[in-house]
N, C-alpha and C positions, 0 to 999 in steps of 0.2 A: 752508086747503087747498081749501075747497069751491069757491072761485072758479075754480081751475085745472081742476076736473072739468067745468065747464060749457063749456070750450074744446075738450074731447076729443070727437071723433066716436065714436058707440057701436061702430062696426065697426073702429075704428082700433087696431092694436097699440100697447100702452103699455109704455114702459120706465121703471122707477123705480129710480134709483140713489141711494146715500147712505151715510154712515157707519153703523156699528153703533149701535143704540139710538136712531136718529133718527126712527123712526115709519114706515118704509117699508111694513111689513106692514099697518098700520092704514089707510094711504092706499090700498093695493091692495084691501083688503077693501071700503072705501067705494066705490071705482070699480066693483068687481064687483057689489056690491049694487044700485047705481044703474043700471048700464049692462049688466051681464052680462059673461061672459068667464071664463077659467080663469087662476088665479094660478100662474105658473110660476117656480120657484126659480132665482135667479142668484147663489147664494152657495156657494162652494166647500166650506164645512164643513157646510152644512145638507143636503147630499146623503147624508150618512152616517147609517146607522140607529142607531148607538150613542150619539149625542149629541143627543137631542131637547131636553133642558133647557139644557145648556151652550152649544149653538150657537144658542139662541133661535129654534128652529123654531116656526112657528105652532102654537097649541095644538090639541088634538083637537076642541075646540068650534069654533074658527075653521075647521078643515078640514071640519067637518060642515056648515057654513053655506054654503060655496061651493066649487066644484071647485078642487083644488090639484094640482100636478104637480111631479115631480122633487125631492120632499122625502123624505129618509130611504130612498131606494131602493137605496143602495149599502152592502154589508156593511162594517163598520168595519175589516176586514183587507184590504179591496180597494184598488186603485189607481184614481185618477180624475184627469182632466186637462180642460183647456178643449176639447180635441178630442172627448173622450167627451161632454162636455156639449152641444156643438153637434150631435152625432149624436143624442143623446137628445132634444134640443129639436125635431128635424125634424118630428114629427107636428103640432106646434102652429104650424109655419110653412107648412103645406100645407092650411090651411083646416079643420082638425079642430075648432078653436074659436078665438075671438078671444083672443090671449094678453095677459096683464098680467105682464110679465117683471120680477121684483122681486128685488133683492139688493144685496150690498155688494162683490162681486168685480168690480172695474173691468175686469180683463182679459177677463171673459166678455162684457161689453158691447162692448168695442172689437173683439174677435174676431167678434162677431155682425154689427156694423155697418160694420166696415172690412175684414174678411176675416182668415183664419187661415193662417199659413205652413204648408206641408206638410213639416214637419221629420220625419226618420226617428226612430223610437223610440230612447231611450237604451239602449245595451247594459247588461246587469246589472253587468258588471265596472266600467264607468265610473260607474254609479250608486253602487256600493259604495265606490269611491274618494272620490266626492264626499260621501257620507254620513259617511265616516270623517274627512275633512278638516273638515266642518262640526262634528262632535262635538269634534274636537281643537283647532281654531283659530278657529271661527266662520267668517263669510262674507267677511271682509275680504281674506284671502289670495286667494280665488278672484276677488273683484272686481278686484284689482290685475292679474290675468292676462287680463282681458277686453280686446278691442279697444276703441279710444276711442269709436267710434260706438255700439257696443252699451252700453258703460258709461254713456254720456250719456243713452241712451234708456230704460233700465230704471229701476225703483224701487230705488235703491242701498241703501235702508234695509230692504228686504224680503229676508231671507235666502233665502226660497224662490225668489224671482225671480232672485237672484244665482246660486244653485246651478243653477237651470235653464239660465241663459245659459252658465255654465261647462260644463255637461254637453253642450250643443249644440256648443260650440266644440271640446271635447275629442273628441267622438264623430264629428263631421262634417268638421272642419277649416275650417269657415266660422263666422263670427260670427252671433249671433242676428239682429242688425240686417240682415245680408246676406240671410238667409232671409226676414225680414219684408218686405224691399224687393221680393221676388219673390212677394208674397202674391196669391192669386187674388181675384176680386171678392167682396164681402161677401154673406152669405146673406140679410140683411135690411137694406136701405138705411135710414139714419137718417131720411131725408126721408119715408119711408113709415110712420113711427111718430110717436107723441107722446111725446118723451123728457122725463122730469122728473128733476131733481137736487135732493135735499134738502140744503141747505147750512146746516149747524148751527153755531151759535156754540159756541166751544170750552168755555167755562165751563158753559154750559147743558147741553151734551152730557156733560161730565164728571160732573155731578150725576146725570144720567139713567143713565149707565153704572154708577156706584157703587150707586145705588138698585136698578137692575135686577139686579145681582149679588146683593144681599141677598135679593131675591125669588127668584132662582134657588136660593140656598141653602135658603130656606124651602120651595121647591117640589121639593127632592130632588136637587139637583146633586151633593151629596156621595155619595148612594147611587148615582147614575149613575156617578160616578167609581169607586166601589168595584166596580161591575159590570164595569168595564174594567181593573181592577187585574191580574187574572190574564192573563198574556200581553201585558202592556203593552209596546209597542214604539214609542219616540219617533220612529222613522224613518217610520212610517206616515203618509200624508197626513191621516188622521182624527185623529192625535195632535196636530195643529196647532190643534185647537179651543182657543180662548183660555180660559185658566183650567184646562185639563185637566192640564198638567204640574205646576201648583202644587198642585192637589188630590191628584194621585197622590203628590207628594212628602210631603204631610201624612199620607196613608194609610201611607206607608212609614216614617214617623217622622222624616223629614228636615226638616220644618218644623212649627211650631205651626199650629193652625187660623187664628189671627189673622194670622200671617205669610203663610200661603197666600192668605188673602182679600185682604190688602193688595197682595200681588204680582200676583194675578190681576186686580184692579181697575186697577193701574198698567199691566199688559200690555195690557188692553183699551183704556185711554186712548191708549197708544202706537200701537196698531193703528188706532184711529180717526183719529189724527193722520196716519198714512200714507195712509189712505183719503182724507181730505180733501185732502191734497196731490195725490194722483193725480187725483181728480175735478176739481179746479180747473184742472189742467193739461191734461186730456184731454177735458173735457166742457163746453167753452164754448158749444156749440150747444144744450145742453139748456135746458129751461124751469126756471129756478132758483127754488126756494122757500126763502127765508131763514127760519131758525128760531132762537130762538122768534119 
């Protein structure tokens, strides 16, 4: 990865995308150490304060070595969307500091560099219906009700994205794709950045994912889950932290610890697969670093 850093102008904003456990944070730290800048989070789960370990946020040591922003700044009971993230990102797009925007949420990067549709908020009653349907039947029923263009455009394997598209259609009478086609200009043009995509080999990444989860468990992930047990609500955005439902199920006596670990690792690998598919389809203009 060192060769790629030499191509980056020190004042240029940097985007670093890639699947979970691919080494994005390490690359961001190296760029910051060598060139300066603030590392800005672009991961939808690392914004929440209640999952430092399980969401693989940078360690306190890493955060002490160079400025970090938008990590753990949202209460675990709070709501958060790509629109919230773009608004929170604004200070670092106005010359406050050179941003090194790093994370695994592809939608954040596309919203930043392609624009974000100005869709009205989902009414609570529509959200309640969608949450109930997701709990009862999964996302496939809602997927079947989307218009063809929207269904072809979204990540059909991602229940969160499917539910969001259904909510937009149900609450506005327009498909998500229609709203996206009316999108205003992007906040930061891709041409004004140095975009990097870490493209990880599947088997190599799977080994890193499994090993990292073991380290998370050694580092206190189970204790972190226990702290979230009281008042656990699977409908909250923060509850989507990969591995959280499985560890909560263990603490409730619904799974053995070995079962919870195996399922959490499998869920992380499936998440990484969805990420890799998204990145390869949406980020052809990024500088690709093949791993290992």
